[in-house]
N, CA, C and O atoms as a GROMACS GRO file, in nm:
protein
  316
    1MET      N    1  10.342   7.543  10.217
    1MET     CA    2  10.245   7.610  10.302
    1MET      C    3  10.117   7.525  10.305
    1MET      O    4  10.069   7.485  10.199
    2PRO      N    5  10.061   7.498  10.422
    2PRO     CA    6   9.939   7.417  10.430
    2PRO      C    7   9.819   7.491  10.373
    2PRO      O    8   9.811   7.614  10.381
    3SER      N    9   9.726   7.415  10.317
    3SER     CA   10   9.605   7.478  10.264
    3SER      C   11   9.509   7.510  10.377
    3SER      O   12   9.524   7.460  10.489
    4SER      N   13   9.408   7.594  10.348
    4SER     CA   14   9.312   7.632  10.450
    4SER      C   15   9.233   7.511  10.500
    4SER      O   16   9.194   7.507  10.616
    5VAL      N   17   9.210   7.413  10.414
    5VAL     CA   18   9.138   7.293  10.457
    5VAL      C   19   9.219   7.221  10.563
    5VAL      O   20   9.164   7.174  10.662
    6MET      N   21   9.347   7.211  10.541
    6MET     CA   22   9.432   7.143  10.639
    6MET      C   23   9.430   7.217  10.772
    6MET      O   24   9.426   7.155  10.878
    7ILE      N   25   9.434   7.348  10.767
    7ILE     CA   26   9.431   7.427  10.891
    7ILE      C   27   9.298   7.404  10.963
    7ILE      O   28   9.296   7.383  11.084
    8LEU      N   29   9.189   7.408  10.890
    8LEU     CA   30   9.058   7.385  10.952
    8LEU      C   31   9.047   7.243  11.006
    8LEU      O   32   8.979   7.220  11.106
    9GLU      N   33   9.111   7.149  10.941
    9GLU     CA   34   9.112   7.012  10.992
    9GLU      C   35   9.190   7.004  11.123
    9GLU      O   36   9.155   6.928  11.213
   10GLN      N   37   9.296   7.082  11.132
   10GLN     CA   38   9.378   7.083  11.254
   10GLN      C   39   9.308   7.156  11.368
   10GLN      O   40   9.331   7.126  11.485
   11PHE      N   41   9.224   7.253  11.334
   11PHE     CA   42   9.156   7.334  11.435
   11PHE      C   43   9.005   7.335  11.407
   11PHE      O   44   8.951   7.439  11.368
   12PRO      N   45   8.938   7.221  11.426
   12PRO     CA   46   8.795   7.213  11.390
   12PRO      C   47   8.707   7.309  11.469
   12PRO      O   48   8.596   7.339  11.426
   13GLU      N   49   8.753   7.357  11.583
   13GLU     CA   50   8.673   7.449  11.663
   13GLU      C   51   8.651   7.582  11.590
   13GLU      O   52   8.556   7.655  11.621
   14VAL      N   53   8.737   7.614  11.494
   14VAL     CA   54   8.721   7.737  11.417
   14VAL      C   55   8.591   7.732  11.336
   14VAL      O   56   8.523   7.833  11.321
   15ARG      N   57   8.556   7.615  11.283
   15ARG     CA   58   8.433   7.600  11.206
   15ARG      C   59   8.309   7.631  11.290
   15ARG      O   60   8.206   7.672  11.238
   16ALA      N   61   8.320   7.610  11.421
   16ALA     CA   62   8.205   7.630  11.510
   16ALA      C   63   8.183   7.777  11.544
   16ALA      O   64   8.079   7.812  11.601
   17LEU      N   65   8.278   7.863  11.511
   17LEU     CA   66   8.264   8.005  11.542
   17LEU      C   67   8.156   8.068  11.456
   17LEU      O   68   8.132   8.025  11.344
   18SER      N   69   8.091   8.170  11.510
   18SER     CA   70   7.994   8.248  11.432
   18SER      C   71   8.072   8.331  11.329
   18SER      O   72   8.194   8.344  11.338
   19SER      N   73   8.001   8.387  11.234
   19SER     CA   74   8.066   8.473  11.134
   19SER      C   75   8.137   8.591  11.200
   19SER      O   76   8.249   8.625  11.161
   20SER      N   77   8.074   8.651  11.298
   20SER     CA   78   8.136   8.765  11.369
   20SER      C   79   8.264   8.721  11.440
   20SER      O   80   8.365   8.791  11.438
   21GLU      N   81   8.258   8.605  11.503
   21GLU     CA   82   8.376   8.553  11.573
   21GLU      C   83   8.487   8.520  11.474
   21GLU      O   84   8.605   8.542  11.503
   22LYS      N   85   8.450   8.466  11.358
   22LYS     CA   86   8.552   8.434  11.257
   22LYS      C   87   8.619   8.562  11.207
   22LYS      O   88   8.741   8.565  11.189
   23LEU      N   89   8.541   8.668  11.184
   23LEU     CA   90   8.600   8.795  11.141
   23LEU      C   91   8.694   8.852  11.247
   23LEU      O   92   8.801   8.903  11.215
   24LEU      N   93   8.654   8.842  11.371
   24LEU     CA   94   8.740   8.887  11.480
   24LEU      C   95   8.867   8.804  11.486
   24LEU      O   96   8.976   8.858  11.506
   25PHE      N   97   8.853   8.673  11.467
   25PHE     CA   98   8.968   8.583  11.466
   25PHE      C   99   9.065   8.619  11.354
   25PHE      O  100   9.186   8.625  11.376
   26VAL      N  101   9.011   8.643  11.235
   26VAL     CA  102   9.095   8.681  11.121
   26VAL      C  103   9.166   8.812  11.151
   26VAL      O  104   9.285   8.827  11.121
   27SER      N  105   9.096   8.907  11.210
   27SER     CA  106   9.155   9.035  11.245
   27SER      C  107   9.269   9.018  11.344
   27SER      O  108   9.375   9.080  11.331
   28GLU      N  109   9.248   8.933  11.442
   28GLU     CA  110   9.353   8.908  11.542
   28GLU      C  111   9.473   8.838  11.479
   28GLU      O  112   9.588   8.867  11.513
   29LEU      N  113   9.447   8.744  11.387
   29LEU     CA  114   9.556   8.678  11.317
   29LEU      C  115   9.636   8.778  11.235
   29LEU      O  116   9.758   8.776  11.234
   30TRP      N  117   9.564   8.866  11.164
   30TRP     CA  118   9.631   8.968  11.082
   30TRP      C  119   9.717   9.058  11.170
   30TRP      O  120   9.831   9.089  11.135
   31ASN      N  121   9.664   9.101  11.284
   31ASN     CA  122   9.741   9.186  11.376
   31ASN      C  123   9.865   9.114  11.425
   31ASN      O  124   9.971   9.175  11.440
   32ASP      N  125   9.853   8.985  11.449
   32ASP     CA  126   9.968   8.907  11.493
   32ASP      C  127  10.074   8.901  11.383
   32ASP      O  128  10.194   8.913  11.410
   33LEU      N  129  10.030   8.883  11.258
   33LEU     CA  130  10.125   8.883  11.146
   33LEU      C  131  10.194   9.018  11.133
   33LEU      O  132  10.313   9.023  11.102
   34GLU      N  133  10.121   9.126  11.156
   34GLU     CA  134  10.178   9.260  11.146
   34GLU      C  135  10.292   9.282  11.246
   34GLU      O  136  10.383   9.360  11.220
   35GLU      N  137  10.286   9.213  11.358
   35GLU     CA  138  10.390   9.229  11.460
   35GLU      C  139  10.522   9.167  11.418
   35GLU      O  140  10.626   9.198  11.476
   36HIS      N  141  10.518   9.078  11.318
   36HIS     CA  142  10.639   9.007  11.275
   36HIS      C  143  10.647   9.005  11.122
   36HIS      O  144  10.643   8.898  11.061
   37PRO      N  145  10.657   9.124  11.060
   37PRO     CA  146  10.651   9.129  10.913
   37PRO      C  147  10.762   9.051  10.844
   37PRO      O  148  10.742   9.002  10.733
   38SER      N  149  10.878   9.040  10.906
   38SER     CA  150  10.988   8.969  10.840
   38SER      C  151  10.962   8.818  10.831
   38SER      O  152  11.030   8.748  10.756
   39GLU      N  153  10.864   8.769  10.906
   39GLU     CA  154  10.833   8.627  10.903
   39GLU      C  155  10.725   8.593  10.801
   39GLU      O  156  10.694   8.475  10.780
   40VAL      N  157  10.666   8.694  10.736
   40VAL     CA  158  10.560   8.671  10.639
   40VAL      C  159  10.624   8.647  10.503
   40VAL      O  160  10.695   8.733  10.451
   41PRO      N  161  10.600   8.530  10.444
   41PRO     CA  162  10.661   8.502  10.314
   41PRO      C  163  10.600   8.590  10.204
   41PRO      O  164  10.479   8.613  10.201
   42VAL      N  165  10.686   8.637  10.115
   42VAL     CA  166  10.641   8.721  10.004
   42VAL      C  167  10.693   8.655   9.876
   42VAL      O  168  10.812   8.625   9.864
   43SER      N  169  10.603   8.633   9.781
   43SER     CA  170  10.642   8.566   9.658
   43SER      C  171  10.729   8.658   9.570
   43SER      O  172  10.727   8.780   9.585
   44ARG      N  173  10.803   8.597   9.480
   44ARG     CA  174  10.884   8.674   9.386
   44ARG      C  175  10.797   8.762   9.298
   44ARG      O  176  10.835   8.873   9.261
   45GLU      N  177  10.677   8.712   9.265
   45GLU     CA  178  10.586   8.790   9.181
   45GLU      C  179  10.543   8.918   9.251
   45GLU      O  180  10.536   9.024   9.189
   46ILE      N  181  10.514   8.909   9.380
   46ILE     CA  182  10.474   9.028   9.456
   46ILE      C  183  10.590   9.125   9.465
   46ILE      O  184  10.572   9.245   9.448
   47LEU      N  185  10.710   9.075   9.493
   47LEU     CA  186  10.827   9.162   9.500
   47LEU      C  187  10.853   9.230   9.365
   47LEU      O  188  10.887   9.348   9.361
   48ALA      N  189  10.837   9.156   9.256
   48ALA     CA  190  10.857   9.214   9.123
   48ALA      C  191  10.753   9.323   9.096
   48ALA      O  192  10.787   9.427   9.040
   49GLU      N  193  10.628   9.300   9.137
   49GLU     CA  194  10.523   9.401   9.118
   49GLU      C  195  10.552   9.526   9.201
   49GLU      O  196  10.534   9.638   9.154
   50LEU      N  197  10.596   9.506   9.324
   50LEU     CA  198  10.631   9.622   9.407
   50LEU      C  199  10.745   9.702   9.346
   50LEU      O  200  10.742   9.825   9.345
   51ASP      N  201  10.846   9.631   9.294
   51ASP     CA  202  10.957   9.699   9.227
   51ASP      C  203  10.907   9.776   9.105
   51ASP      O  204  10.950   9.890   9.082
   52ARG      N  205  10.817   9.715   9.026
   52ARG     CA  206  10.763   9.780   8.908
   52ARG      C  207  10.688   9.908   8.946
   52ARG      O  208  10.703  10.011   8.882
   53ARG      N  209  10.608   9.898   9.052
   53ARG     CA  210  10.532  10.015   9.095
   53ARG      C  211  10.623  10.125   9.149
   53ARG      O  212  10.598  10.243   9.125
   54MET      N  213  10.727  10.087   9.222
   54MET     CA  214  10.820  10.188   9.274
   54MET      C  215  10.893  10.256   9.161
   54MET      O  216  10.912  10.378   9.164
   55ASP      N  217  10.934  10.180   9.059
   55ASP     CA  218  11.000  10.240   8.943
   55ASP      C  219  10.906  10.339   8.874
   55ASP      O  220  10.948  10.448   8.835
   56HIS      N  221  10.780  10.300   8.859
   56HIS     CA  222  10.682  10.390   8.796
   56HIS      C  223  10.665  10.518   8.880
   56HIS      O  224  10.659  10.628   8.826
   57PHE      N  225  10.658  10.501   9.010
   57PHE     CA  226  10.644  10.617   9.098
   57PHE      C  227  10.763  10.711   9.084
   57PHE      O  228  10.746  10.833   9.078
   58LYS      N  229  10.884  10.655   9.080
   58LYS     CA  230  11.005  10.738   9.068
   58LYS      C  231  11.009  10.812   8.935
   58LYS      O  232  11.057  10.925   8.929
   59LYS      N  233  10.959  10.749   8.829
   59LYS     CA  234  10.961  10.812   8.698
   59LYS      C  235  10.846  10.911   8.677
   59LYS      O  236  10.859  11.004   8.597
   60HIS      N  237  10.735  10.892   8.748
   60HIS     CA  238  10.616  10.976   8.729
   60HIS      C  239  10.554  11.019   8.862
   60HIS      O  240  10.436  10.991   8.887
   61PRO      N  241  10.629  11.087   8.947
   61PRO     CA  242  10.574  11.124   9.078
   61PRO      C  243  10.454  11.218   9.069
   61PRO      O  244  10.373  11.224   9.161
   62GLU      N  245  10.441  11.289   8.957
   62GLU     CA  246  10.328  11.381   8.941
   62GLU      C  247  10.194  11.308   8.928
   62GLU      O  248  10.089  11.370   8.941
   63GLU      N  249  10.197  11.178   8.902
   63GLU     CA  250  10.074  11.100   8.889
   63GLU      C  251  10.016  11.058   9.024
   63GLU      O  252   9.908  11.000   9.030
   64PHE      N  253  10.088  11.086   9.130
   64PHE     CA  254  10.048  11.038   9.262
   64PHE      C  255  10.013  11.152   9.356
   64PHE      O  256  10.058  11.266   9.337
   65THR      N  257   9.934  11.121   9.456
   65THR     CA  258   9.893  11.218   9.557
   65THR      C  259   9.951  11.176   9.691
   65THR      O  260   9.947  11.058   9.727
   66THR      N  261  10.005  11.272   9.764
   66THR     CA  262  10.061  11.240   9.895
   66THR      C  263   9.950  11.212   9.995
   66THR      O  264   9.836  11.256   9.978
   67TRP      N  265   9.984  11.139  10.098
   67TRP     CA  266   9.888  11.109  10.204
   67TRP      C  267   9.840  11.239  10.269
   67TRP      O  268   9.722  11.252  10.302
   68GLU      N  269   9.930  11.333  10.286
   68GLU     CA  270   9.893  11.461  10.346
   68GLU      C  271   9.788  11.532  10.261
   68GLU      O  272   9.693  11.589  10.315
   69ALA      N  273   9.804  11.530  10.128
   69ALA     CA  274   9.706  11.595  10.040
   69ALA      C  275   9.571  11.524  10.044
   69ALA      O  276   9.466  11.588  10.041
   70VAL      N  277   9.574  11.392  10.052
   70VAL     CA  278   9.449  11.316  10.061
   70VAL      C  279   9.377  11.350  10.191
   70VAL      O  280   9.256  11.375  10.191
   71LYS      N  281   9.450  11.351  10.302
   71LYS     CA  282   9.388  11.386  10.431
   71LYS      C  283   9.330  11.526  10.428
   71LYS      O  284   9.220  11.550  10.477
   72GLN      N  285   9.402  11.619  10.370
   72GLN     CA  286   9.354  11.757  10.361
   72GLN      C  287   9.228  11.766  10.279
   72GLN      O  288   9.135  11.838  10.314
   73ARG      N  289   9.224  11.692  10.169
   73ARG     CA  290   9.105  11.693  10.082
   73ARG      C  291   8.985  11.635  10.158
   73ARG      O  292   8.875  11.689  10.150
   74ILE      N  293   9.008  11.526  10.232
   74ILE     CA  294   8.899  11.463  10.307
   74ILE      C  295   8.854  11.551  10.422
   74ILE      O  296   8.735  11.577  10.439
   75LEU      N  297   8.949  11.596  10.502
   75LEU     CA  298   8.916  11.677  10.619
   75LEU      C  299   8.862  11.813  10.577
   75LEU      O  300   8.774  11.869  10.643
   76GLY      N  301   8.914  11.866  10.468
   76GLY     CA  302   8.867  11.996  10.420
   76GLY      C  303   8.726  11.989  10.369
   76GLY      O  304   8.650  12.086  10.381
   77SER      N  305   8.688  11.875  10.311
   77SER     CA  306   8.552  11.862  10.259
   77SER      C  307   8.450  11.835  10.370
   77SER      O  308   8.331  11.858  10.352
   78ALA      N  309   8.498  11.787  10.484
   78ALA     CA  310   8.407  11.757  10.595
   78ALA      C  311   8.377  11.883  10.677
   78ALA      O  312   8.280  11.887  10.752
   79ALA      N  313   8.460  11.985  10.661
   79ALA     CA  314   8.442  12.106  10.742
   79ALA      C  315   8.334  12.196  10.688
   79ALA      O  316   8.308  12.302  10.746
   0.00000   0.00000   0.00000
């Protein structure tokens, strides 16, 4: 995988962008990656961590809060 320096060397116009434009650019790149998740490389370490967390969740579901409960707590407190 090329380093960020190499990418910036290949696309020097990115350096000329303002901070706001760079943030927008990063956001657009992220959205593009989201459209093709199977093409995003995932390291063995990340996969192992995800497996570890899923195992913990399966063994201790009482330690976690559902998204629905979180939304209710947030929306309920705003009312």
